[in-house]
C-alpha positions in Angstrom: -194.9 171.0 -80.5 -198.0 170.9 -78.4 -197.8 170.9 -74.6 -200.2 170.5 -71.8 -198.3 170.3 -68.6 -199.0 171.7 -65.2 -196.7 170.0 -62.7 -187.4 210.5 -50.9 -184.9 209.6 -53.3 -183.8 211.6 -56.3 -185.6 211.0 -59.6 -183.9 208.3 -61.6 -184.8 205.5 -63.9 -184.1 203.0 -61.1 -186.1 204.7 -58.4 -189.0 205.9 -60.5 -189.7 202.4 -62.0 -188.8 200.2 -59.1 -192.4 199.4 -58.2 -191.7 195.8 -57.5 -189.5 196.6 -54.5 -192.4 198.0 -52.7 -194.9 195.4 -53.8 -193.6 193.4 -50.9 -196.5 194.5 -48.8 -198.8 193.0 -51.3 -198.5 189.4 -50.2 -199.2 190.3 -46.6 -202.0 192.7 -47.6 -203.8 190.0 -49.5 -203.5 187.5 -46.7 -205.1 189.7 -44.0 -208.3 188.0 -42.6 -210.7 190.7 -43.7 -213.7 188.5 -44.1 -216.8 190.4 -43.3 -214.9 193.6 -42.9 -215.2 194.3 -46.6 -218.9 195.2 -46.0 -218.5 197.1 -42.7 -221.5 195.5 -40.9 -220.3 195.6 -37.3 -218.8 198.5 -35.2 -215.4 196.8 -35.4 -215.7 196.6 -39.2 -216.8 200.2 -39.4 -213.7 201.2 -37.5 -211.6 199.5 -40.2 -213.1 201.7 -42.8 -212.8 204.8 -40.6 -209.1 204.2 -40.3 -208.7 203.5 -44.0 -210.7 206.6 -44.8 -208.5 208.5 -42.4 -205.4 207.3 -44.1 -206.7 208.3 -47.5 -207.8 211.7 -46.2 -204.4 212.2 -44.5 -202.4 211.8 -47.8 -204.8 213.6 -50.0 -205.6 216.5 -47.7 -201.9 217.2 -47.0 -201.3 217.5 -50.8 -198.9 214.6 -50.9 -200.9 213.0 -53.6 -203.8 214.2 -55.8 -206.0 211.3 -55.1 -206.3 207.7 -53.7 -208.9 205.0 -54.6 -209.0 201.9 -52.4 -211.1 198.9 -53.7 -212.3 196.0 -51.6 -214.4 193.2 -52.8 -215.7 189.9 -51.4 -216.4 187.0 -53.7 -218.1 188.0 -56.9 -219.7 191.1 -55.4 -219.2 194.5 -56.9 -216.2 196.3 -55.4 -216.6 198.8 -52.5 -214.5 201.9 -52.9 -213.0 204.5 -50.7 -212.1 207.5 -52.9 -210.8 211.0 -52.3 -209.2 213.7 -54.3 -209.1 214.9 -57.8 -207.4 213.7 -61.0 -204.8 216.4 -60.6 -203.7 218.5 -57.6 -205.1 221.7 -59.1 -208.1 220.0 -60.8 -211.8 219.7 -59.9 -212.7 216.3 -61.4 -213.1 213.8 -58.6 -211.2 210.5 -58.7 -213.2 207.2 -58.5 -213.6 203.7 -59.7 -213.6 204.7 -63.4 -210.6 207.0 -63.2 -207.6 205.9 -65.3 -204.2 205.0 -63.6 -200.9 204.0 -65.0 -200.6 200.6 -63.4 -197.1 199.8 -64.6 -196.0 196.4 -63.3 -199.5 195.4 -62.5 -199.4 194.6 -66.2 -197.2 191.6 -65.4 -200.0 189.4 -63.8 -202.1 190.0 -66.9 -199.3 188.9 -69.2 -198.7 186.0 -66.9 -202.3 184.8 -67.1 -202.4 185.2 -70.9 -199.4 182.8 -70.9 -201.2 180.4 -68.6 -204.1 180.3 -71.0 -201.8 179.1 -73.8 -200.3 176.4 -71.5 -203.8 175.2 -70.6 -204.6 174.9 -74.3 -201.5 172.9 -75.1 -199.9 175.6 -77.1 -197.1 176.1 -74.7 -195.5 174.1 -71.9 -194.7 175.4 -68.5 -191.2 173.8 -68.7 -190.9 174.1 -72.5 -187.5 175.6 -73.6 -187.9 179.1 -74.8 -185.7 178.3 -77.8 -188.4 176.1 -79.3 -190.4 179.2 -79.8 -187.6 181.8 -80.2 -184.5 179.9 -81.6 -182.2 182.9 -80.9 -182.2 181.9 -77.2 -180.7 178.4 -77.9 -177.1 179.2 -76.8 -177.1 181.9 -74.2 -174.1 183.3 -72.5 -174.1 184.2 -68.8 -172.1 186.7 -66.7 -169.7 185.1 -64.2 -169.6 188.3 -62.3 -173.0 189.9 -61.8 -173.2 193.3 -63.6 -169.6 192.9 -64.7 -168.2 192.8 -68.2 -170.4 191.6 -71.0 -167.7 190.2 -73.2 -164.6 188.0 -72.9 -163.6 186.1 -69.8 -166.7 187.2 -67.8 -169.0 185.1 -70.0 -169.7 181.4 -69.7 -172.4 179.2 -71.5 -175.8 178.8 -69.9 -176.0 175.6 -67.9 -179.6 174.9 -68.8 -182.1 176.3 -71.3 -184.5 179.2 -70.4 -188.0 177.8 -70.0 -191.5 179.4 -69.9 -191.6 178.8 -66.2 -188.4 180.8 -65.8 -189.9 183.7 -67.7 -193.1 183.7 -65.7 -191.2 183.8 -62.4 -188.2 186.1 -63.1 -185.8 183.2 -62.9 -184.6 183.2 -66.5 -181.5 185.2 -65.6 -182.5 188.1 -67.8 -181.6 191.6 -66.7 -183.6 194.8 -66.4 -182.5 198.3 -67.3 -184.1 199.6 -64.1 -182.2 197.1 -61.9 -178.8 196.5 -63.6 -175.8 198.7 -63.4 -172.6 199.0 -65.4 -172.0 197.7 -68.9 -175.1 195.7 -69.3 -177.4 198.5 -68.3 -175.7 200.7 -70.9 -176.0 197.9 -73.5 -179.8 197.7 -72.8 -180.1 201.4 -73.4 -178.0 201.4 -76.5 -179.9 198.5 -78.0 -183.3 200.1 -77.2 -184.3 197.5 -74.7 -186.4 199.9 -72.8 -189.8 198.3 -72.1 -191.6 201.1 -70.3 -192.3 204.8 -70.4 -192.9 207.6 -68.0 -193.2 211.0 -69.6 -192.7 213.0 -72.8 -190.6 215.4 -70.7 -186.8 215.0 -70.6 -186.3 213.9 -66.9 -182.7 213.7 -65.7 -181.7 210.1 -65.2 -184.8 208.8 -67.0 -185.6 207.9 -70.5 -182.1 207.4 -71.9 -182.1 205.7 -75.3 -184.7 205.1 -77.9 -186.9 202.0 -77.6 -187.0 199.5 -80.4 -190.2 199.6 -82.4 -191.4 196.0 -82.2 -191.5 193.1 -79.8 -189.7 191.0 -82.5 -186.8 193.4 -82.5 -186.8 193.6 -78.7 -186.6 189.8 -78.4 -183.9 189.5 -81.1 -181.7 192.1 -79.6 -182.2 190.8 -76.0 -181.0 187.4 -77.1 -177.7 188.9 -78.2 -176.8 190.1 -74.7 -175.7 187.9 -71.8 -177.8 186.8 -68.9 -177.0 188.2 -65.5 -177.6 184.8 -63.7 -177.7 181.2 -64.7 -181.3 180.2 -65.6 -183.3 178.7 -62.8 -180.9 179.7 -60.0 -182.0 183.1 -58.7 -185.1 185.3 -58.5 -184.1 188.6 -60.3 -186.7 191.2 -61.4 -186.4 191.3 -65.2 -187.8 192.0 -68.6 -189.1 188.4 -68.8 -192.8 189.3 -68.9 -192.0 191.7 -71.8 -190.3 188.9 -73.6 -193.3 186.7 -73.0 -195.3 189.2 -75.0 -193.2 188.1 -78.0 -193.7 184.5 -77.1 -197.5 185.0 -77.0 -197.7 186.7 -80.4 -195.5 184.0 -82.1 -197.6 181.2 -80.7 -201.0 182.9 -81.4 -199.9 184.4 -84.7 -201.3 187.8 -83.7 -200.0 191.0 -82.2 -199.6 190.7 -78.4 -201.9 193.6 -77.6 -204.6 192.1 -79.8 -204.3 188.8 -78.0 -204.8 190.5 -74.6 -207.8 192.4 -76.0 -209.5 189.3 -77.4 -208.6 186.8 -74.7 -208.8 188.8 -71.5 -210.0 192.4 -71.8 -213.1 191.8 -73.9 -214.2 188.6 -72.1 -213.7 190.2 -68.7 -215.6 193.4 -69.7 -212.4 195.5 -69.1 -213.5 198.4 -71.3 -211.0 200.9 -69.7 -207.7 199.1 -70.0 -205.3 200.5 -72.7 -201.7 200.5 -73.9 -202.8 203.9 -75.6 -205.4 206.0 -73.9 -208.0 207.2 -76.5 -208.3 210.9 -76.8 -212.0 210.5 -75.9 -211.0 209.2 -72.5 -208.4 211.9 -71.5 -211.0 213.4 -69.1 -210.7 210.3 -66.9 -206.9 210.1 -66.9 -205.0 211.0 -63.7 -201.9 213.2 -63.6 -198.7 211.4 -62.5 -196.2 213.1 -60.1 -192.6 212.8 -59.3 -191.8 213.5 -55.6 -188.8 215.8 -55.3 -187.6 216.8 -51.8 -191.1 215.9 -50.5 -193.0 218.0 -53.1 -195.0 216.4 -55.9 -194.1 217.7 -59.3 -196.2 216.8 -62.4 -194.2 214.6 -64.7 -197.0 213.2 -66.9 -200.2 215.3 -67.1 -203.3 213.9 -68.6 -203.5 216.4 -71.4 -199.9 215.8 -72.5 -199.4 212.2 -71.3 -197.1 209.9 -73.1 -199.9 207.4 -72.7 -201.8 209.2 -75.4 -199.1 208.1 -77.8 -198.7 204.7 -79.4 -196.0 203.0 -77.4 -192.8 201.7 -79.2 -194.3 198.2 -78.6 -196.8 196.8 -76.2 -194.9 196.5 -72.9 -196.1 193.3 -71.3 -194.3 194.1 -68.1 -195.3 197.7 -67.4 -197.4 199.2 -70.3 -201.0 199.4 -69.2 -203.3 202.1 -68.0 -206.5 200.8 -66.3 -209.3 201.9 -64.0 -209.8 200.5 -60.5 -213.1 199.0 -61.7 -211.5 197.3 -64.7 -208.6 195.8 -62.7 -211.0 194.6 -60.1 -212.8 192.7 -62.9 -209.6 190.9 -63.7 -209.1 190.1 -60.0 -212.7 189.0 -59.7 -212.1 186.6 -62.6 -209.1 185.2 -60.9 -211.0 184.8 -57.6 -213.7 183.0 -59.6 -211.0 180.5 -60.9 -211.4 181.8 -64.4 -215.2 182.6 -64.4 -216.7 186.0 -64.3 -220.5 186.7 -64.3 -221.2 183.1 -65.5 -218.7 183.3 -68.4 -215.6 181.1 -68.5 -212.6 183.3 -69.4 -209.8 181.0 -68.3 -209.5 177.3 -67.4 -209.7 176.7 -63.6 -206.5 174.7 -63.6 -204.7 177.5 -65.4 -205.7 180.0 -62.7 -204.9 177.6 -59.9 -201.4 176.9 -61.2 -200.8 180.5 -62.3 -201.6 181.9 -58.9 -199.7 179.3 -57.0 -195.9 179.1 -56.3 -194.3 177.9 -59.5 -190.8 178.9 -58.7 -188.3 176.3 -60.0 -187.0 173.9 -57.4 -183.9 175.1 -55.7 -184.1 178.7 -56.9 -182.8 181.3 -54.5 -184.9 184.2 -53.3 -182.5 185.3 -50.6 -182.0 189.0 -50.4 -184.7 189.7 -53.0 -188.1 191.4 -52.9 -189.8 188.0 -52.6 -187.4 186.5 -50.1 -188.9 183.5 -48.3 -192.1 183.7 -50.4 -193.3 182.2 -53.6 -194.0 183.5 -57.1 -196.6 182.6 -59.6 -197.3 183.8 -63.2 -196.1 187.3 -63.1 -197.0 188.0 -59.4 -196.2 187.1 -55.8 -197.8 184.0 -54.5 -197.9 183.7 -50.7 -200.3 182.1 -48.2 -203.1 181.8 -50.6 -202.7 185.2 -52.1 -201.6 186.4 -55.5 -200.8 189.8 -56.9 -198.3 192.5 -57.6 -197.8 196.3 -57.4 -197.0 199.1 -59.8 -194.3 201.8 -59.9 -196.7 204.7 -59.4 -198.2 203.6 -56.1 -200.7 200.9 -57.2 -201.4 197.5 -55.8 -203.8 194.6 -56.7 -204.3 191.2 -55.1 -206.7 188.3 -54.6 -206.9 186.4 -51.3 -208.2 182.9 -51.9 -208.3 182.0 -48.2 -210.8 184.7 -47.4 -212.4 185.1 -50.9 -211.3 188.7 -51.2 -210.0 191.2 -53.7 -208.0 194.3 -52.8 -206.7 197.3 -54.8 -204.9 200.6 -54.0 -204.6 203.3 -56.7 -202.8 206.6 -56.7 -200.1 208.3 -58.9 -196.7 209.3 -57.6 -193.1 208.1 -58.2 -190.9 206.8 -56.8 -193.1 204.6 -54.5 -190.6 204.9 -51.7 -191.0 208.7 -51.5 -193.9 208.1 -49.1 -194.5 205.2 -46.7 -198.1 204.9 -48.1 -198.0 201.2 -48.6 -196.6 200.5 -45.2 -199.1 202.9 -43.6 -201.9 201.1 -45.5 -200.7 197.8 -44.2 -200.4 199.1 -40.6 -203.9 200.5 -40.7 -205.3 197.2 -41.9 -203.3 195.1 -39.5 -204.3 197.1 -36.5 -207.9 197.1 -37.4 -208.0 193.4 -38.3 -207.1 192.5 -34.7 -210.1 194.4 -33.5 -212.4 192.9 -36.1 -211.2 189.4 -35.4 -212.1 189.8 -31.7 -215.6 191.1 -32.3 
């Protein structure tokens, strides 16, 4: 059927991968009235960059992180970067726009926009039932008690079908191994529903279970487990963008990672975005650190990174490595409403809808990471901004009101080990007041 419708914690799986919880600053970050500040032409604007540079220097010089790269771009101009540090704490190769970072959940907006492209082309519908593409999702069961039993009296039939809109906005009622507790978390691990990776090393509390080896198996096994909420009722961070990877490959008749390469990475000129980092590019890959008792400990070094291995399957929710320059090209394409350097990559309406608030009517966000805000195709939508963050300290956003792109890149986990994102926001907020009055 064709559619075209636009209407300081200990290391643990939960804390290491919970990047979305600290992506809350992203909506505010993207809506700051930076304007001319991106090019530091006035004394007030220069002060902005002095403070940003000071913040970057503070974190890197203190040894809290090996490096930080900040990107700022206005309109279609090339990004401006503030970069300091080396790819590893004991290394000598300086970090910059072409260094490679594990972007984790910043993969979600990419998967979301790939889905919007198919909706724009009439191959999917925003409110199309998922079961029309994946029949196994026709008769889902739902937990009555959140994170309670996954059998017997705690299960009731779903009141409505899961739709593509639900998957794009984390309102399908699906769970997440990094969020859930109790029987369903255990079931996800036992069934290999582990859509992410951190290290080859055996880290306590992390990496339990063996991931399934294909998106098809992932989708089939996920359908056998109950939902944690009724579809369309509650925003709940989930594996929905990973499941959309399977939807995309079924609709396109090609592997999901091939679709991303052909439809987004190649047209956008994103030559440094990978599910598997080629051996030839290891020299650009950063080390990733776990912060234990305030001390960064290497958990995934470039030379022995798990990202040099072929993943169990392409993780549409958390699987990509990218460079600040590459991800900025994706953001620049979005800021251009689907065009980049004169080339049409996506339809304008697809971008406008995908970056807007497409939460189902009546859905609750109370008490969630997006409370009181909107959500688009795989990323927060708030006050004219769109974007999301990653579990290892990264952020990326576009701000349509001020024609801006913003990125923050570093590598440490969990994100709450340092108040870096909050400090980044405070620096920008204070400086913006001065710039606005100049």
